[in-house]
VEXZAMI-455941 format. One record per residue (C-alpha): x negated, y negated, z. Coordinates in pm, 1 decimal, decimal comma. Layout:
<nodes>
<node><x>X</x><y>Y</y><z>Z</z></node>
...
</nodes>
This chain:
<nodes>
<node><x>3092,4</x><y>9878,1</y><z>-2812,3</z></node>
<node><x>2937,0</x><y>10092,8</y><z>-2541,9</z></node>
<node><x>3103,8</x><y>10403,0</y><z>-2687,3</z></node>
<node><x>2941,3</x><y>10331,6</y><z>-3023,8</z></node>
<node><x>2594,9</x><y>10380,4</y><z>-2863,4</z></node>
<node><x>2704,6</x><y>10686,3</y><z>-2671,7</z></node>
<node><x>2766,8</x><y>10533,3</y><z>-2329,3</z></node>
<node><x>3085,8</x><y>10619,8</y><z>-2148,8</z></node>
<node><x>3224,3</x><y>10369,3</y><z>-1907,1</z></node>
<node><x>3497,1</x><y>10367,8</y><z>-1641,6</z></node>
<node><x>3583,8</x><y>9996,5</y><z>-1605,3</z></node>
<node><x>3697,2</x><y>9877,5</y><z>-1259,9</z></node>
<node><x>3812,3</x><y>9527,3</y><z>-1172,1</z></node>
<node><x>3701,6</x><y>9438,0</y><z>-822,8</z></node>
<node><x>3734,7</x><y>9111,1</y><z>-623,6</z></node>
<node><x>3395,4</x><y>8931,5</y><z>-614,0</z></node>
<node><x>3352,0</x><y>8958,7</y><z>-234,9</z></node>
<node><x>3446,1</x><y>9332,0</y><z>-238,3</z></node>
<node><x>3203,4</x><y>9385,1</y><z>-524,9</z></node>
<node><x>2921,0</x><y>9219,7</y><z>-337,7</z></node>
<node><x>2994,2</x><y>9440,4</y><z>-32,0</z></node>
<node><x>2996,1</x><y>9753,9</y><z>-252,1</z></node>
<node><x>2696,2</x><y>9683,2</y><z>-470,8</z></node>
<node><x>2454,4</x><y>9471,3</y><z>-277,1</z></node>
<node><x>2216,9</x><y>9569,1</y><z>-121,5</z></node>
<node><x>2309,9</x><y>9935,9</y><z>-188,8</z></node>
<node><x>2257,8</x><y>9897,3</y><z>-567,6</z></node>
<node><x>2472,6</x><y>10204,1</y><z>-637,9</z></node>
<node><x>2584,0</x><y>10115,3</y><z>-988,0</z></node>
<node><x>2460,1</x><y>10141,3</y><z>-1345,6</z></node>
<node><x>2622,5</x><y>9839,9</y><z>-1515,9</z></node>
<node><x>2786,3</x><y>9534,9</y><z>-1380,4</z></node>
<node><x>2936,1</x><y>9243,5</y><z>-1568,5</z></node>
<node><x>2901,5</x><y>8945,8</y><z>-1340,1</z></node>
<node><x>2890,6</x><y>8571,8</y><z>-1387,6</z></node>
<node><x>2717,2</x><y>8290,6</y><z>-1208,6</z></node>
<node><x>2794,9</x><y>7922,8</y><z>-1228,0</z></node>
<node><x>2570,6</x><y>7641,2</y><z>-1119,7</z></node>
<node><x>2530,1</x><y>7271,1</y><z>-1092,1</z></node>
<node><x>2272,4</x><y>7084,9</y><z>-1298,9</z></node>
<node><x>1996,7</x><y>7151,2</y><z>-1047,0</z></node>
<node><x>1872,2</x><y>7509,9</y><z>-1106,3</z></node>
<node><x>1795,0</x><y>7580,6</y><z>-734,7</z></node>
<node><x>2113,2</x><y>7791,4</y><z>-674,9</z></node>
<node><x>2046,5</x><y>8031,2</y><z>-960,4</z></node>
<node><x>1676,4</x><y>8040,7</y><z>-888,8</z></node>
<node><x>1758,8</x><y>8150,9</y><z>-535,0</z></node>
<node><x>1949,5</x><y>8455,8</y><z>-652,3</z></node>
<node><x>1626,3</x><y>8625,0</y><z>-771,7</z></node>
<node><x>1427,9</x><y>8571,4</y><z>-449,6</z></node>
<node><x>1328,4</x><y>8878,0</y><z>-244,2</z></node>
<node><x>1502,6</x><y>8706,0</y><z>57,2</z></node>
<node><x>1834,7</x><y>8715,8</y><z>-132,6</z></node>
<node><x>1846,2</x><y>9098,7</y><z>-143,0</z></node>
<node><x>1944,2</x><y>9128,3</y><z>224,9</z></node>
<node><x>2210,5</x><y>8856,8</y><z>194,0</z></node>
<node><x>2384,9</x><y>9026,4</y><z>-98,2</z></node>
<node><x>2320,8</x><y>8733,8</y><z>-330,2</z></node>
<node><x>2079,0</x><y>8941,9</y><z>-539,9</z></node>
<node><x>2279,6</x><y>9197,5</y><z>-731,2</z></node>
<node><x>1961,6</x><y>9326,3</y><z>-902,4</z></node>
<node><x>1734,6</x><y>9386,3</y><z>-605,4</z></node>
<node><x>1456,2</x><y>9196,7</y><z>-786,8</z></node>
<node><x>1149,7</x><y>9137,2</y><z>-570,6</z></node>
<node><x>837,0</x><y>8957,2</y><z>-689,1</z></node>
<node><x>598,9</x><y>8781,8</y><z>-450,5</z></node>
<node><x>470,0</x><y>8546,9</y><z>-725,3</z></node>
<node><x>829,5</x><y>8439,1</y><z>-811,2</z></node>
<node><x>902,6</x><y>8384,2</y><z>-441,2</z></node>
<node><x>590,2</x><y>8163,6</y><z>-410,5</z></node>
<node><x>691,5</x><y>7958,9</y><z>-721,3</z></node>
<node><x>1042,0</x><y>7915,7</y><z>-573,2</z></node>
<node><x>892,1</x><y>7785,9</y><z>-247,8</z></node>
<node><x>679,0</x><y>7539,2</y><z>-447,1</z></node>
<node><x>956,5</x><y>7410,8</y><z>-671,9</z></node>
<node><x>1202,4</x><y>7354,0</y><z>-391,6</z></node>
<node><x>978,3</x><y>7090,1</y><z>-232,2</z></node>
<node><x>814,2</x><y>6947,5</y><z>-545,9</z></node>
<node><x>903,1</x><y>6575,6</y><z>-583,1</z></node>
<node><x>730,1</x><y>6519,7</y><z>-914,2</z></node>
<node><x>998,2</x><y>6596,6</y><z>-1178,6</z></node>
<node><x>755,9</x><y>6711,3</y><z>-1443,9</z></node>
<node><x>562,3</x><y>6937,1</y><z>-1205,9</z></node>
<node><x>890,5</x><y>7085,4</y><z>-1080,5</z></node>
<node><x>1007,3</x><y>7146,7</y><z>-1434,2</z></node>
<node><x>685,1</x><y>7332,6</y><z>-1506,7</z></node>
<node><x>737,2</x><y>7550,4</y><z>-1201,8</z></node>
<node><x>1097,4</x><y>7627,3</y><z>-1296,1</z></node>
<node><x>1002,1</x><y>7713,9</y><z>-1656,8</z></node>
<node><x>730,0</x><y>7946,3</y><z>-1523,2</z></node>
<node><x>990,4</x><y>8113,0</y><z>-1297,3</z></node>
<node><x>1219,3</x><y>8156,5</y><z>-1599,0</z></node>
<node><x>937,5</x><y>8310,1</y><z>-1800,9</z></node>
<node><x>863,6</x><y>8550,3</y><z>-1513,0</z></node>
<node><x>1218,5</x><y>8678,7</y><z>-1475,1</z></node>
<node><x>1256,1</x><y>8703,4</y><z>-1856,0</z></node>
<node><x>938,2</x><y>8914,5</y><z>-1887,0</z></node>
<node><x>1047,3</x><y>9132,2</y><z>-1590,4</z></node>
<node><x>1391,4</x><y>9181,5</y><z>-1746,6</z></node>
<node><x>1570,5</x><y>9105,4</y><z>-1422,5</z></node>
<node><x>1896,5</x><y>9076,1</y><z>-1615,2</z></node>
<node><x>2007,9</x><y>9219,5</y><z>-1945,2</z></node>
<node><x>2269,3</x><y>8975,6</y><z>-2071,3</z></node>
<node><x>2506,7</x><y>9137,9</y><z>-2318,0</z></node>
<node><x>2694,2</x><y>8814,6</y><z>-2416,0</z></node>
<node><x>2735,5</x><y>8453,3</y><z>-2328,6</z></node>
<node><x>3089,4</x><y>8342,6</y><z>-2252,6</z></node>
<node><x>3200,2</x><y>8054,4</y><z>-2463,5</z></node>
<node><x>3359,6</x><y>7771,6</y><z>-2264,5</z></node>
<node><x>3557,3</x><y>7486,2</y><z>-2418,0</z></node>
<node><x>3599,2</x><y>7164,4</y><z>-2232,9</z></node>
<node><x>3780,7</x><y>6844,5</y><z>-2331,7</z></node>
<node><x>3731,7</x><y>6486,9</y><z>-2215,8</z></node>
<node><x>4014,8</x><y>6229,3</y><z>-2237,9</z></node>
<node><x>3807,2</x><y>5943,2</y><z>-2371,4</z></node>
<node><x>4130,3</x><y>5759,8</y><z>-2468,0</z></node>
<node><x>4233,2</x><y>5744,4</y><z>-2100,7</z></node>
<node><x>3903,6</x><y>5746,2</y><z>-1910,2</z></node>
<node><x>3554,6</x><y>5598,9</y><z>-1967,6</z></node>
<node><x>3218,7</x><y>5663,3</y><z>-1801,9</z></node>
<node><x>3185,2</x><y>6033,5</y><z>-1876,9</z></node>
<node><x>2828,5</x><y>6151,5</y><z>-1847,4</z></node>
<node><x>2773,2</x><y>6305,0</y><z>-2190,5</z></node>
<node><x>2399,5</x><y>6242,2</y><z>-2249,7</z></node>
<node><x>2274,1</x><y>6528,8</y><z>-2033,2</z></node>
<node><x>2148,8</x><y>6860,6</y><z>-2170,7</z></node>
<node><x>2443,4</x><y>7031,8</y><z>-2013,5</z></node>
<node><x>2797,1</x><y>6898,1</y><z>-1992,4</z></node>
<node><x>3008,8</x><y>7095,8</y><z>-1754,6</z></node>
<node><x>3318,3</x><y>6976,6</y><z>-1568,1</z></node>
<node><x>3224,2</x><y>7191,5</y><z>-1275,7</z></node>
<node><x>2947,4</x><y>6938,2</y><z>-1221,5</z></node>
<node><x>3134,6</x><y>6663,5</y><z>-1041,2</z></node>
<node><x>2883,4</x><y>6390,9</y><z>-1145,9</z></node>
<node><x>3119,6</x><y>6263,9</y><z>-1417,7</z></node>
<node><x>3417,7</x><y>6270,1</y><z>-1181,7</z></node>
<node><x>3261,0</x><y>6003,5</y><z>-960,6</z></node>
<node><x>3168,6</x><y>5773,4</y><z>-1243,4</z></node>
<node><x>3477,3</x><y>5777,4</y><z>-1467,0</z></node>
<node><x>3734,4</x><y>5495,1</y><z>-1459,4</z></node>
<node><x>4069,0</x><y>5453,5</y><z>-1628,2</z></node>
<node><x>4062,2</x><y>5277,2</y><z>-1961,2</z></node>
<node><x>4235,6</x><y>4941,1</y><z>-1939,8</z></node>
</nodes>
């Protein structure tokens, strides 16, 4: 697909830790396909775009925005769920407008639940992901 738009690529497969050491914080690359996973709380992924994360290598984009950093500091201590949601949505709007990432595709993931053998799966949340262990502590064998 890249060739169709006139962009030549030389793909390289690199271990994630080696890639982090090579790219961040040197930022000596043009394109990187990378993936992040998270738990239901967005804090981990929000942290990636903080200025502070550049020096640790967690930020592969080198994004720095004082307003975003201030919103992060607010949301991480906000106890009122609705107020925290508003802060997180504002952070998301900020990074979208700043085009911190250009996402070429979303990987499809298929997951299956054995409801015939286990009950108690948490399925009424906006996101169901087996990497979130919440269901694994609430399921019980079907009798």
